[in-house]
C-alpha positions as CSV (number, residue, x, y, z in Angstrom):
1,M,0.0,0.2,-0.2
2,A,1.5,3.2,-0.9
3,L,0.6,6.1,1.5
4,V,0.2,9.5,0.3
5,F,-1.1,13.2,1.8
6,T,-2.7,16.1,0.0
7,S,-4.6,19.0,0.5
8,S,-8.2,19.9,-1.3
9,S,-7.1,23.3,-0.8
10,A,-5.1,25.8,-3.2
11,I,-2.0,26.1,-2.2
12,H,-0.2,29.6,-1.6
13,G,2.4,31.4,0.1
14,S,6.5,30.7,0.8
15,L,8.6,27.4,2.1
16,S,10.4,30.1,4.3
17,S,10.7,33.7,5.6
18,S,14.1,33.3,3.1
19,S,12.8,32.0,0.2
20,S,10.1,34.7,-0.6
21,S,10.9,35.2,-4.5
22,Y,10.1,31.8,-5.3
23,E,6.5,30.9,-6.0
24,Q,4.9,27.6,-5.5
25,P,3.0,25.9,-7.8
26,K,-0.9,25.5,-7.0
27,V,-3.2,22.9,-6.9
28,S,-6.4,22.5,-8.4
29,Q,-9.5,23.6,-6.2
30,L,-11.4,20.1,-5.5
31,G,-15.0,20.0,-7.5
32,T,-17.5,22.0,-7.0
33,F,-17.2,22.2,-3.5
34,Q,-15.2,25.4,-1.4
35,P,-13.6,24.7,1.9
36,L,-15.3,27.5,4.3
37,D,-14.3,30.0,7.0
38,R,-14.4,28.3,10.2
39,P,-17.5,29.4,11.6
40,Q,-19.6,29.7,8.7
41,L,-22.6,27.9,8.5
42,L,-22.7,25.0,6.2
43,S,-25.5,26.5,4.5
44,T,-22.9,28.7,3.2
45,A,-20.8,26.4,2.4
46,L,-20.8,26.3,-1.4
47,N,-20.7,30.5,-1.6
48,S,-17.5,31.1,0.4
49,R,-14.2,29.5,0.4
50,R,-11.6,28.5,3.4
51,R,-8.8,30.3,3.7
52,S,-5.8,28.8,4.3
53,T,-1.8,29.9,5.5
54,V,1.8,27.1,4.5
55,K,3.2,26.4,7.2
56,P,7.6,27.1,7.2
57,L,8.4,23.3,6.6
58,N,10.1,23.3,10.3
59,A,7.9,25.3,12.0
60,E,7.3,22.7,14.6
61,P,9.9,21.2,15.3
62,K,7.9,17.3,16.5
63,R,6.9,17.1,12.7
64,N,10.7,17.0,11.5
65,D,10.4,13.4,9.8
66,S,6.2,13.7,8.9
67,I,5.2,12.8,5.8
68,V,3.1,16.0,4.5
69,P,6.0,18.1,2.2
70,S,5.5,20.9,1.7
71,A,2.8,21.2,-0.6
72,A,0.7,19.2,2.0
73,T,1.0,21.2,4.9
74,I,-2.7,23.2,4.9
75,V,-2.9,24.8,8.2
76,A,-7.1,23.6,9.4
77,P,-7.8,23.6,13.2
78,E,-5.7,21.9,15.6
79,V,-6.8,19.7,18.0
80,A,-3.3,19.4,21.1
81,E,-6.2,16.6,23.2
82,K,-4.6,13.8,23.3
83,A,-6.5,10.5,22.1
84,E,-8.7,9.3,25.3
85,A,-9.8,5.2,24.1
86,E,-12.8,6.0,26.8
87,E,-13.6,8.9,24.8
88,F,-13.5,7.4,21.1
89,E,-15.1,4.7,22.2
90,K,-18.1,6.4,23.3
91,L,-17.3,7.9,20.2
92,A,-17.4,4.8,17.8
93,K,-20.6,4.0,19.9
94,E,-22.4,6.8,19.1
95,L,-21.5,7.0,14.6
96,Q,-22.3,3.0,14.9
97,N,-24.7,3.7,12.9
98,A,-23.5,6.4,10.7
99,S,-23.1,7.0,7.2
100,P,-19.4,7.3,5.7
101,L,-19.7,10.5,4.9
102,E,-20.7,11.8,8.6
103,I,-17.6,9.6,9.9
104,M,-15.5,11.4,7.6
105,D,-16.7,14.8,8.0
106,K,-16.7,13.9,11.0
107,A,-13.0,13.1,11.6
108,L,-11.7,15.7,9.2
109,E,-13.6,18.3,11.4
110,K,-11.9,16.8,15.1
111,F,-8.4,16.4,13.7
112,G,-8.4,19.3,10.7
113,D,-4.6,19.3,9.6
114,D,-3.0,16.8,11.8
115,I,-5.3,13.6,10.0
116,A,-4.7,11.9,6.6
117,I,-6.4,8.9,4.0
118,A,-4.1,6.2,3.8
119,F,-4.9,5.1,0.2
120,S,-3.4,1.6,-0.9
121,G,-4.4,2.5,-4.8
122,A,-7.8,-0.1,-5.0
123,E,-11.5,0.7,-4.2
124,D,-10.1,2.5,-1.1
125,V,-10.4,5.8,-3.7
126,A,-14.3,5.7,-1.7
127,L,-12.8,7.5,0.8
128,I,-10.8,10.3,-0.8
129,E,-14.3,10.0,-2.5
130,Y,-16.2,11.3,0.7
131,A,-13.1,13.2,2.0
132,H,-14.3,15.4,-1.2
133,L,-17.9,15.5,-0.8
134,T,-17.7,16.9,2.9
135,G,-15.7,20.2,1.4
136,R,-13.2,20.4,3.7
137,P,-9.7,20.5,3.0
138,F,-8.5,16.6,3.6
139,R,-4.6,14.8,3.0
140,V,-3.7,11.7,1.4
141,F,-0.6,9.5,2.0
142,S,0.7,6.3,0.3
143,L,3.0,3.3,0.9
144,D,5.3,3.0,-2.6
145,T,6.7,-0.6,-1.5
146,G,9.3,-0.4,-4.6
147,R,7.1,-3.5,-6.0
148,L,3.5,-1.9,-7.2
149,N,1.5,-3.4,-10.4
150,P,2.4,-0.5,-13.1
151,E,-0.9,-0.3,-12.9
152,T,-1.2,1.0,-9.4
153,Y,1.6,3.7,-10.2
154,Q,-1.0,4.6,-13.2
155,Y,-3.7,4.7,-11.5
156,F,-2.4,7.4,-8.7
157,D,-1.8,9.3,-11.1
158,A,-5.5,9.6,-12.4
159,V,-6.9,10.0,-9.3
160,E,-4.4,13.2,-8.2
161,R,-5.7,14.7,-11.7
162,H,-9.5,13.4,-10.8
163,Y,-9.2,15.0,-7.5
164,G,-6.5,18.2,-8.5
165,I,-4.9,16.5,-5.6
166,H,-1.3,15.8,-4.4
167,I,-0.2,12.2,-2.6
168,E,2.8,11.8,-0.8
169,Y,4.7,8.9,-1.1
170,M,6.6,7.1,2.0
171,F,9.5,4.5,1.1
172,P,11.2,1.8,2.6
173,D,14.7,2.3,3.6
174,S,17.3,1.5,1.0
175,V,19.9,0.3,3.2
176,E,17.0,-2.1,4.8
177,V,16.1,-3.1,1.1
178,Q,19.5,-3.4,0.3
179,A,19.8,-6.1,3.0
180,L,16.9,-8.1,2.7
181,V,17.6,-8.6,-1.3
182,R,21.3,-9.4,-0.9
183,S,21.0,-11.9,2.0
184,K,17.1,-13.5,1.2
185,G,16.8,-12.9,-2.3
186,L,13.6,-11.4,-3.9
187,F,11.5,-14.0,-3.5
188,S,12.4,-15.2,0.1
189,F,8.8,-14.6,1.1
190,Y,7.4,-17.0,-0.9
191,E,9.7,-19.7,1.4
192,D,9.5,-18.6,5.5
193,G,6.5,-15.5,4.6
194,H,5.3,-12.1,4.0
195,Q,6.2,-10.3,7.0
196,E,9.2,-9.5,7.3
197,C,9.3,-7.9,3.5
198,C,6.3,-6.5,4.6
199,R,8.0,-5.3,7.9
200,V,10.3,-3.6,5.8
201,R,8.8,-2.4,2.7
202,K,5.4,-1.0,4.8
203,V,5.4,-1.1,8.2
204,R,8.5,1.1,9.2
205,P,7.7,3.2,6.5
206,L,3.9,4.0,7.7
207,R,5.4,3.9,11.6
208,R,7.6,6.6,10.1
209,A,4.4,8.5,8.5
210,L,2.1,8.1,11.4
211,K,4.6,9.9,13.9
212,G,4.3,12.8,11.9
213,L,-0.2,13.1,12.2
214,R,-2.9,12.3,15.4
215,A,-5.0,10.3,13.5
216,W,-5.5,8.1,10.3
217,I,-7.9,7.6,7.9
218,T,-8.2,3.9,6.6
219,G,-10.7,1.9,4.5
220,Q,-10.8,-1.1,6.5
221,R,-14.0,-3.0,6.7
222,K,-15.5,-6.0,8.6
223,D,-16.1,-8.2,5.3
224,Q,-12.6,-8.2,4.3
225,S,-10.5,-10.6,5.8
226,P,-11.9,-13.9,8.1
227,G,-12.1,-13.3,11.8
228,T,-8.9,-10.4,11.7
229,R,-11.3,-7.9,10.8
230,S,-15.2,-8.6,11.9
231,E,-14.7,-6.0,14.9
232,I,-13.1,-3.5,14.0
233,P,-14.9,0.2,15.2
234,V,-15.4,3.5,12.9
235,V,-13.1,4.9,15.3
236,Q,-10.5,3.9,18.0
237,V,-7.2,4.5,19.9
238,D,-4.8,2.9,17.5
239,P,-3.8,-0.1,19.2
240,S,-0.5,-0.3,17.2
241,F,0.8,2.5,16.3
242,E,2.1,6.0,17.5
243,G,1.3,9.5,17.1
244,L,3.3,12.4,16.7
245,D,2.8,13.3,20.3
246,G,4.2,9.4,20.9
247,G,3.4,7.2,23.4
248,A,0.2,5.1,24.0
249,G,-3.0,7.2,23.3
250,S,-1.1,9.5,21.2
251,L,-2.5,8.3,17.5
252,V,-6.5,7.8,16.9
253,K,-8.1,5.6,13.4
254,W,-11.0,6.2,11.8
255,N,-12.6,3.3,9.8
256,P,-15.9,5.1,8.2
257,V,-16.4,2.2,6.3
258,A,-16.4,-0.5,8.3
259,N,-19.7,-1.1,8.4
260,V,-20.0,-1.1,4.5
261,D,-20.2,-4.4,2.8
262,G,-17.7,-4.6,-0.2
263,K,-20.5,-4.2,-3.2
264,D,-21.7,-1.2,-1.8
265,I,-18.5,0.3,-2.3
266,W,-18.3,-0.7,-5.6
267,N,-21.9,0.8,-6.0
268,F,-21.3,4.1,-4.7
269,L,-17.7,4.3,-7.1
270,R,-19.9,3.4,-10.3
271,A,-22.2,5.9,-9.0
272,M,-19.9,8.7,-8.4
273,N,-18.2,7.8,-11.2
274,V,-15.0,7.4,-9.5
275,P,-12.0,6.1,-11.3
276,V,-10.9,3.0,-10.4
277,N,-7.8,0.8,-10.8
278,S,-7.7,-0.8,-14.0
279,L,-6.6,-4.1,-12.2
280,H,-9.9,-4.8,-10.7
281,S,-11.4,-5.3,-14.4
282,L,-8.9,-8.3,-14.4
283,G,-10.4,-9.3,-11.6
284,Y,-8.2,-8.0,-9.4
285,V,-10.1,-7.3,-5.8
286,S,-7.5,-7.1,-2.9
287,I,-4.8,-5.1,-4.5
288,G,-1.5,-4.8,-2.6
289,C,2.7,-5.7,-4.5
290,E,2.3,-7.1,-7.9
291,P,4.4,-10.8,-6.4
292,C,1.7,-11.2,-3.4
293,T,-1.2,-10.1,-5.0
294,R,-3.3,-12.3,-7.7
295,P,-6.9,-12.3,-9.4
296,V,-9.4,-14.2,-6.7
297,L,-11.9,-15.9,-8.9
298,P,-15.9,-16.7,-8.8
299,G,-17.1,-17.5,-5.2
300,Q,-13.8,-16.9,-3.4
301,H,-13.0,-14.1,-0.7
302,E,-11.4,-10.6,-1.9
303,R,-8.4,-11.4,0.1
304,E,-7.5,-14.8,-0.9
305,G,-5.8,-13.0,-3.3
306,R,-3.5,-11.7,-0.9
307,W,-0.3,-14.1,-0.3
308,W,-2.4,-17.3,-1.4
309,W,0.4,-19.4,0.1
310,E,-0.1,-18.6,3.4
311,D,-3.3,-19.9,5.6
312,A,-5.6,-17.2,5.8
313,K,-4.8,-15.7,9.4
314,A,-1.5,-14.5,8.0
315,K,-3.6,-12.4,5.7
316,E,-2.6,-9.1,7.1
317,C,1.0,-7.4,6.3
318,G,1.1,-5.5,9.1
319,L,-0.6,-1.9,9.2
320,H,-3.6,-3.3,10.9
321,K,-1.4,-5.8,13.4
322,G,-3.7,-4.5,16.1
323,N,-7.0,-6.4,14.1
324,I,-5.5,-9.3,15.0
325,K,-6.1,-10.5,19.0
326,D,-5.0,-13.9,19.2
327,E,-2.6,-15.9,16.7
328,S,-5.1,-17.4,15.6
329,V,-7.5,-16.4,13.2
330,N,-10.5,-16.9,15.9
331,A,-8.6,-17.8,19.1
332,A,-12.0,-19.8,20.8
333,A,-11.6,-21.6,17.3
334,Q,-8.1,-23.1,17.2
335,T,-7.9,-25.7,19.1
336,N,-9.2,-29.8,18.8
337,G,-12.1,-30.2,21.2
338,T,-12.7,-26.6,21.8
339,A,-14.1,-25.0,19.0
340,T,-16.6,-22.9,19.5
341,V,-17.5,-22.7,15.7
342,A,-19.9,-25.7,13.8
343,D,-18.1,-28.0,12.0
344,I,-18.1,-28.5,8.4
345,F,-18.3,-30.9,5.1
346,D,-20.6,-32.8,7.6
347,T,-22.5,-36.0,4.8
348,K,-22.2,-39.2,5.7
349,D,-20.4,-39.8,2.1
350,I,-16.9,-38.2,3.8
351,V,-15.1,-39.7,6.2
352,T,-13.4,-38.0,10.0
353,L,-10.6,-39.1,9.5
354,S,-8.2,-38.7,13.2
355,R,-5.1,-38.2,13.7
356,P,-4.1,-42.0,14.2
357,G,-5.9,-42.3,10.6
358,V,-4.0,-40.0,8.6
359,E,-0.7,-41.1,10.0
360,N,-2.0,-44.9,8.3
361,L,-2.8,-43.0,5.1
362,L,0.1,-42.4,5.0
363,K,1.7,-45.8,5.8
364,L,0.2,-47.5,3.4
365,E,2.1,-48.2,0.0
366,D,-1.1,-50.9,-1.0
367,R,-4.2,-49.0,-0.4
368,R,-7.6,-51.2,-1.7
369,E,-9.0,-47.7,-2.6
370,P,-7.7,-44.1,-3.4
371,W,-8.1,-41.4,-1.0
372,L,-9.2,-37.8,-1.4
373,V,-8.6,-35.8,1.8
374,V,-9.4,-32.2,2.3
375,L,-6.7,-30.9,5.0
376,Y,-9.2,-27.8,7.2
377,A,-10.5,-25.4,9.7
378,P,-14.2,-24.7,10.2
379,W,-13.4,-21.4,11.5
380,C,-11.2,-20.6,7.9
381,Q,-14.0,-19.0,5.3
382,F,-12.2,-19.7,2.6
383,C,-13.2,-23.5,3.8
384,Q,-15.9,-22.8,5.0
385,A,-16.6,-21.3,0.7
386,M,-16.0,-24.8,-0.6
387,E,-17.9,-26.8,1.4
388,G,-20.7,-27.3,-0.8
389,S,-18.5,-28.2,-4.4
390,Y,-16.6,-30.5,-1.3
391,V,-19.4,-32.6,-0.7
392,E,-21.8,-32.6,-3.7
393,L,-17.9,-34.2,-5.0
394,A,-18.7,-36.8,-2.1
395,E,-21.4,-37.1,-3.0
396,K,-20.7,-38.1,-7.1
397,L,-18.1,-40.2,-5.9
398,A,-20.2,-42.4,-3.4
399,G,-20.0,-45.9,-5.0
400,S,-17.3,-44.9,-7.0
401,G,-14.1,-46.3,-5.2
402,V,-12.7,-43.0,-3.6
403,K,-13.1,-42.7,-0.3
404,V,-13.5,-39.2,0.6
405,G,-12.5,-37.8,4.0
406,K,-11.5,-34.6,6.2
407,F,-9.1,-34.0,8.7
408,R,-9.3,-30.9,10.9
409,A,-5.5,-30.1,10.4
410,D,-6.0,-26.5,12.9
411,G,-4.5,-26.0,16.6
412,D,-2.4,-28.8,17.9
413,Q,-2.6,-30.5,14.2
414,K,-1.4,-27.7,12.3
415,A,2.5,-28.3,12.9
416,F,2.4,-32.4,11.8
417,A,-0.2,-31.5,8.6
418,Q,2.8,-28.8,7.9
419,Q,5.0,-31.1,8.7
420,E,3.7,-34.0,6.8
421,L,0.6,-33.5,4.9
422,Q,2.3,-30.3,2.8
423,L,0.0,-27.7,4.4
424,G,0.8,-24.4,3.6
425,S,-2.9,-22.5,3.4
426,F,-6.2,-24.0,4.5
427,P,-7.8,-25.6,2.5
428,T,-4.7,-28.2,1.0
429,I,-6.6,-31.0,-1.1
430,L,-4.6,-34.2,-0.7
431,F,-5.6,-37.1,-3.6
432,F,-3.7,-40.6,-1.9
433,P,-3.2,-42.9,-5.1
434,K,-4.1,-46.7,-4.8
435,H,-0.6,-47.6,-4.8
436,S,1.8,-44.5,-3.6
437,S,2.0,-43.8,-0.5
438,N,2.8,-40.4,-1.4
439,P,0.2,-38.0,-1.3
440,I,-0.4,-35.1,-4.2
441,K,-1.6,-31.9,-3.3
442,Y,-4.2,-30.4,-5.5
443,P,-2.9,-27.7,-6.8
444,S,-5.3,-25.2,-7.9
445,E,-7.0,-22.9,-6.3
446,K,-10.8,-23.8,-8.0
447,R,-12.6,-25.4,-6.1
448,D,-15.6,-26.3,-8.4
449,V,-16.6,-29.8,-8.4
450,D,-15.8,-30.0,-12.3
451,S,-12.3,-29.2,-11.6
452,L,-11.9,-31.5,-8.0
453,L,-13.8,-34.4,-10.2
454,A,-11.2,-33.8,-13.1
455,F,-8.2,-34.0,-10.6
456,V,-9.6,-37.2,-9.0
457,N,-10.0,-38.7,-12.1
458,A,-7.3,-37.8,-13.4
459,L,-5.1,-39.8,-11.0
460,R,-7.2,-42.2,-9.7
């Protein structure tokens, strides 16, 4: 995700008192909405213009490493008070049923120049549109990891032109990137997980960016990621990062579209004729770095296109690690025998395998019949999404000589499944041939009945 700051107001003034002869380029006004002079009423918003001044670049020593350069230092009302968790918990309840536009307006009103929108180049452009519609000045930032798709860079340019803004990009530390690539190569994340690369290219640049702010605005939605985002409030004290004043409670995080369904976001973008990333038309929904993002298939969850080689609980890059309350997606559903979620793949045609049963399958070199086995976790939305097709497949294979089974591979069984059963992510589907001791892993993300049946027919 690239982070950027911008303002919807025209920029005027000089960078410092010693550079009065330097004429700063102007930024076009956003749409027909004119910022208003405080304390004028909203009814006069379209007939008045907010007058702003530009701070000298180093006016505030604390902001030396702020992500906002001179082109985005429009002064808006400042808030000196430090965030208190109780205050924002109360505010979150008050705004629980508010529209994204109302929430955005409240955020910009409360924090003025000390808040910015985090823009990733995907459907969170809706945040910029909402900010534009409030008529208030706003700022946008983005993280340029150096590994984004060309289409994303082109999209950034299109958004800047559409809204007449400048996005401020944060970049990773070149020395850290160089050390990582030289020691582990360009694609180490495929082998040992994406967290290290994301930490260098995204989390640390974000940390530097947020140290110059008192609040930030994200495009997180509850329906985006299984388990990790289901409880996010519309506003909260950020549990992971520090803001301008430093320390706990120094940064507030706003999530205006937390309660909005993805389809409603897209309806809004179409209705407002907002530019979108061309990758969306190619099947990309959630868009990140090029090596770690791919299109999703019909029926797949949008986050399944991110870090697809890892299981569901890993599908956060660290920018929103505060969403994860435990080491797992659903702490109550990770240990066999203590799950609070209903089991899946329940049918007479699917055999429930225990650990000894799977170990016996691994030992047999001359089986009487082949087996198709899914390694799953009942809390995993990707497993839940394929339940219908897997049950239908089992019905079709009943009496065919192929046994269909399931093995719950989370909790205490996860280490065993990773070491012995090729588990990389949930669900993992294995075929145990009749005359071979080694199981064959289903390589495709297509989990419809026809695709799974073709896999079985090719091997039995």
